[in-house]
DRENDO-1510 file (C-alpha; in Angstrom, 1 decimal, always signed):
<recs>
REC; n; res; u; v; w
REC; 1; MET; +79.8; +109.0; +94.1 .
REC; 2; GLN; +83.5; +109.7; +93.7 .
REC; 3; THR; +84.8; +111.5; +90.6 .
REC; 4; GLU; +87.8; +110.3; +88.7 .
REC; 5; ASP; +89.9; +113.0; +90.3 .
REC; 6; GLN; +88.9; +111.8; +93.8 .
REC; 7; GLN; +89.9; +108.2; +93.0 .
REC; 8; GLN; +93.3; +109.1; +91.4 .
REC; 9; ARG; +95.9; +109.8; +94.1 .
REC; 10; SER; +99.6; +110.1; +94.6 .
REC; 11; LEU; +100.8; +108.3; +97.8 .
REC; 12; THR; +102.1; +110.8; +100.4 .
REC; 13; ARG; +104.5; +108.2; +101.8 .
REC; 14; GLU; +105.8; +104.7; +101.2 .
REC; 15; VAL; +103.2; +102.1; +101.9 .
REC; 16; GLU; +103.3; +98.4; +102.5 .
REC; 17; ALA; +100.6; +96.7; +100.5 .
REC; 18; VAL; +99.5; +93.3; +99.4 .
REC; 19; GLN; +99.8; +92.3; +95.7 .
REC; 20; ILE; +96.5; +91.0; +94.3 .
REC; 21; PRO; +95.9; +88.1; +93.7 .
REC; 22; SER; +99.2; +86.6; +94.8 .
REC; 23; GLY; +99.0; +87.9; +98.4 .
REC; 24; GLU; +102.7; +88.8; +98.3 .
REC; 25; PRO; +103.7; +91.9; +100.3 .
REC; 26; ILE; +105.0; +94.8; +98.2 .
REC; 27; GLN; +106.3; +98.3; +99.0 .
REC; 28; LEU; +104.6; +101.2; +97.1 .
REC; 29; PRO; +106.9; +104.2; +96.9 .
REC; 30; ALA; +106.0; +107.7; +98.0 .
REC; 31; LEU; +104.5; +109.7; +95.2 .
REC; 32; ALA; +103.4; +106.6; +93.3 .
REC; 33; LYS; +100.2; +107.2; +91.3 .
REC; 34; VAL; +97.3; +104.9; +92.4 .
REC; 35; HIS; +93.8; +104.6; +91.3 .
REC; 36; ILE; +91.3; +103.5; +94.0 .
REC; 37; THR; +89.1; +100.8; +92.5 .
REC; 38; GLN; +87.4; +99.7; +95.8 .
REC; 39; GLN; +87.2; +101.0; +99.3 .
REC; 40; LEU; +85.1; +98.7; +101.3 .
REC; 41; GLY; +85.5; +97.2; +104.8 .
REC; 42; GLY; +88.2; +99.6; +105.8 .
REC; 43; SER; +90.8; +98.7; +103.2 .
REC; 44; TYR; +91.5; +100.0; +99.7 .
REC; 45; THR; +92.1; +98.2; +96.4 .
REC; 46; VAL; +94.3; +100.3; +94.1 .
REC; 47; MET; +95.6; +99.9; +90.6 .
REC; 48; THR; +99.2; +100.8; +90.4 .
REC; 49; ASP; +102.0; +100.7; +87.9 .
REC; 50; TYR; +102.9; +97.4; +89.7 .
REC; 51; GLY; +99.4; +95.9; +89.2 .
REC; 52; LEU; +96.5; +95.6; +91.6 .
REC; 53; ALA; +97.2; +95.9; +95.4 .
REC; 54; ARG; +95.4; +96.2; +98.7 .
REC; 55; ILE; +96.3; +98.9; +101.1 .
REC; 56; ASP; +95.1; +98.4; +104.7 .
REC; 57; GLY; +92.9; +101.1; +106.3 .
REC; 58; ARG; +95.6; +102.0; +108.8 .
REC; 59; ASP; +97.6; +103.3; +105.9 .
REC; 60; ALA; +94.8; +105.4; +104.5 .
REC; 61; ASP; +96.6; +108.6; +105.4 .
REC; 62; ALA; +99.0; +107.8; +102.6 .
REC; 63; LEU; +96.0; +108.1; +100.3 .
REC; 64; GLY; +95.0; +111.4; +101.9 .
REC; 65; SER; +92.0; +109.9; +103.6 .
REC; 66; ASP; +92.1; +111.2; +107.2 .
REC; 67; ILE; +88.7; +109.9; +108.1 .
REC; 68; ALA; +89.5; +106.3; +107.1 .
REC; 69; ALA; +92.8; +106.5; +109.0 .
REC; 70; GLU; +91.1; +107.8; +112.1 .
REC; 71; ALA; +88.6; +104.9; +111.9 .
REC; 72; ALA; +91.3; +102.3; +111.4 .
REC; 73; ALA; +93.3; +103.8; +114.3 .
REC; 74; ALA; +90.2; +103.7; +116.6 .
REC; 75; GLU; +89.6; +100.0; +115.5 .
REC; 76; GLU; +93.2; +99.2; +116.3 .
REC; 77; ALA; +93.0; +101.0; +119.7 .
REC; 78; ALA; +89.9; +99.0; +120.5 .
REC; 79; GLN; +91.7; +95.8; +119.8 .
REC; 80; GLN; +94.7; +96.7; +121.9 .
REC; 81; SER; +92.6; +97.9; +124.8 .
REC; 82; LYS; +90.8; +94.5; +125.2 .
REC; 83; ALA; +91.8; +92.9; +128.4 .
REC; 84; ALA; +94.0; +89.8; +128.4 .
REC; 85; GLU; +91.7; +88.2; +130.9 .
REC; 86; PRO; +88.3; +86.9; +129.8 .
REC; 87; SER; +85.7; +89.6; +130.0 .
REC; 88; GLY; +82.8; +87.4; +131.2 .
REC; 89; GLU; +80.5; +89.2; +128.8 .
REC; 90; THR; +78.6; +87.0; +126.3 .
REC; 91; PRO; +79.3; +88.2; +122.7 .
REC; 92; ASP; +76.3; +89.1; +120.6 .
REC; 93; GLU; +76.3; +86.6; +117.6 .
REC; 94; GLU; +74.5; +89.1; +115.3 .
REC; 95; ALA; +77.3; +91.7; +116.1 .
REC; 96; ILE; +79.9; +89.0; +115.1 .
REC; 97; TRP; +78.0; +88.4; +111.8 .
REC; 98; GLN; +77.8; +92.2; +111.2 .
REC; 99; GLN; +81.6; +92.5; +111.7 .
REC; 100; LEU; +82.1; +89.6; +109.1 .
REC; 101; ARG; +79.9; +91.6; +106.7 .
REC; 102; ASN; +82.6; +94.3; +106.9 .
REC; 103; VAL; +85.2; +92.0; +105.3 .
REC; 104; TYR; +85.6; +92.1; +101.6 .
REC; 105; ASP; +87.5; +90.2; +98.9 .
REC; 106; PRO; +89.6; +93.0; +97.4 .
REC; 107; GLU; +88.5; +92.2; +93.9 .
REC; 108; ILE; +84.8; +91.8; +94.5 .
REC; 109; PRO; +82.5; +94.5; +95.9 .
REC; 110; VAL; +80.5; +92.1; +98.1 .
REC; 111; ASN; +81.2; +91.1; +101.7 .
REC; 112; ILE; +82.4; +87.6; +102.5 .
REC; 113; VAL; +79.0; +86.7; +104.2 .
REC; 114; ASP; +76.9; +87.7; +101.2 .
REC; 115; LEU; +79.4; +86.0; +98.9 .
REC; 116; GLY; +78.7; +82.8; +100.7 .
REC; 117; LEU; +82.3; +82.3; +101.8 .
REC; 118; VAL; +81.5; +82.0; +105.5 .
REC; 119; TYR; +80.4; +78.4; +106.2 .
REC; 120; SER; +80.1; +78.6; +110.0 .
REC; 121; MET; +80.6; +80.8; +113.0 .
REC; 122; VAL; +80.7; +79.2; +116.5 .
REC; 123; VAL; +81.0; +80.9; +119.9 .
REC; 124; GLY; +82.5; +78.6; +122.5 .
REC; 125; ALA; +84.4; +78.7; +125.7 .
REC; 126; THR; +88.1; +77.9; +126.2 .
REC; 127; GLU; +89.6; +76.0; +129.2 .
REC; 128; ASN; +90.0; +79.4; +131.0 .
REC; 129; SER; +86.4; +80.4; +130.3 .
REC; 130; ALA; +87.4; +82.9; +127.5 .
REC; 131; ASN; +84.8; +83.4; +124.7 .
REC; 132; LYS; +86.4; +82.1; +121.5 .
REC; 133; VAL; +84.8; +82.6; +118.1 .
REC; 134; THR; +85.7; +80.1; +115.4 .
REC; 135; VAL; +84.9; +80.9; +111.8 .
REC; 136; SER; +85.2; +78.5; +108.9 .
REC; 137; MET; +85.3; +80.1; +105.6 .
REC; 138; THR; +86.5; +79.5; +102.1 .
REC; 139; LEU; +87.6; +81.5; +99.1 .
REC; 140; THR; +86.2; +81.9; +95.6 .
REC; 141; ALA; +89.3; +80.1; +94.3 .
REC; 142; PRO; +91.5; +77.7; +96.2 .
REC; 143; GLY; +94.7; +79.2; +94.8 .
REC; 144; CYS; +93.9; +82.7; +95.8 .
REC; 145; GLY; +97.0; +84.2; +97.5 .
REC; 146; MET; +94.8; +86.7; +99.3 .
REC; 147; GLY; +93.4; +84.0; +101.6 .
REC; 148; PRO; +95.6; +84.7; +104.6 .
REC; 149; ALA; +95.0; +88.5; +104.3 .
REC; 150; ILE; +91.2; +88.0; +104.1 .
REC; 151; ALA; +91.2; +85.6; +107.0 .
REC; 152; GLU; +93.2; +87.9; +109.2 .
REC; 153; ASP; +90.9; +90.8; +108.3 .
REC; 154; ALA; +87.9; +88.6; +109.4 .
REC; 155; ARG; +89.7; +87.6; +112.6 .
REC; 156; SER; +90.6; +91.2; +113.6 .
REC; 157; LYS; +87.1; +92.4; +112.9 .
REC; 158; VAL; +85.5; +89.6; +115.0 .
REC; 159; MET; +87.9; +90.6; +117.9 .
REC; 160; LEU; +86.3; +94.0; +118.0 .
REC; 161; VAL; +83.0; +92.6; +119.2 .
REC; 162; PRO; +82.6; +93.1; +123.0 .
REC; 163; GLY; +82.9; +89.8; +124.9 .
REC; 164; VAL; +85.1; +88.1; +122.2 .
REC; 165; ASP; +88.3; +87.1; +123.9 .
REC; 166; GLU; +89.8; +85.0; +121.1 .
REC; 167; ALA; +89.1; +84.5; +117.4 .
REC; 168; GLU; +90.2; +81.9; +114.9 .
REC; 169; VAL; +89.5; +81.8; +111.2 .
REC; 170; ASP; +90.0; +78.6; +109.4 .
REC; 171; LEU; +90.2; +78.4; +105.6 .
REC; 172; VAL; +88.5; +75.3; +104.4 .
REC; 173; TRP; +87.9; +73.9; +100.8 .
REC; 174; GLU; +85.0; +71.6; +101.3 .
REC; 175; PRO; +82.4; +72.1; +100.1 .
REC; 176; ALA; +83.9; +74.0; +97.1 .
REC; 177; TRP; +82.5; +77.5; +96.7 .
REC; 178; ASP; +80.3; +78.3; +93.7 .
REC; 179; GLN; +78.1; +81.2; +92.6 .
REC; 180; SER; +74.9; +79.5; +93.9 .
REC; 181; MET; +76.2; +80.3; +97.4 .
REC; 182; ILE; +75.9; +84.1; +96.9 .
REC; 183; SER; +73.0; +85.7; +98.8 .
REC; 184; GLU; +70.3; +87.5; +96.9 .
REC; 185; GLU; +71.7; +90.9; +98.0 .
REC; 186; GLY; +75.1; +89.9; +96.7 .
REC; 187; ARG; +73.7; +88.8; +93.4 .
REC; 188; MET; +72.0; +92.2; +93.1 .
REC; 189; ILE; +75.3; +94.0; +93.7 .
REC; 190; LEU; +77.0; +91.8; +91.1 .
REC; 191; GLY; +74.2; +92.1; +88.6 .
REC; 192; LEU; +73.5; +88.4; +88.6 .
REC; 193; VAL; +69.7; +88.8; +89.0 .
</recs>
């Protein structure tokens, strides 16, 4: 468990972040004081003088977290090294679901699968025989400005699965999400049981 000192940081450089819940991009200046409130799924939710913000894992070095920065760099390198041509390999559906379990709403410490936000995941083939994964998901609130950021996080994590050549994440609003959709594990984390 982290101590208060470990969670309180000063940014070592300027960082582009996403304001929560509006989803608007913001610049956090070097030496700004931040308090890490959540670090799940490779990103960081921080409290700043400007309000709550999400810092991507690729910028973890600004928080002094070399390990997270290395992991994010490895993830990005894996994405970039994927061949443009279809791999021919069949993606493992459980591996796709596991990657989706690495995506978090920055305000809630439960992954999007256990929150019940993912309605479907389909692996299909495109016209050029590429393996395309299509995910339909929703948000806890339709007006959440973080939707595009969460959807892109899900798309990029799905792309890490061997055999996935393309990924698309669609935000849908029907059926409307409610707390009954949270898994038992998610309810335990949130203290709802």
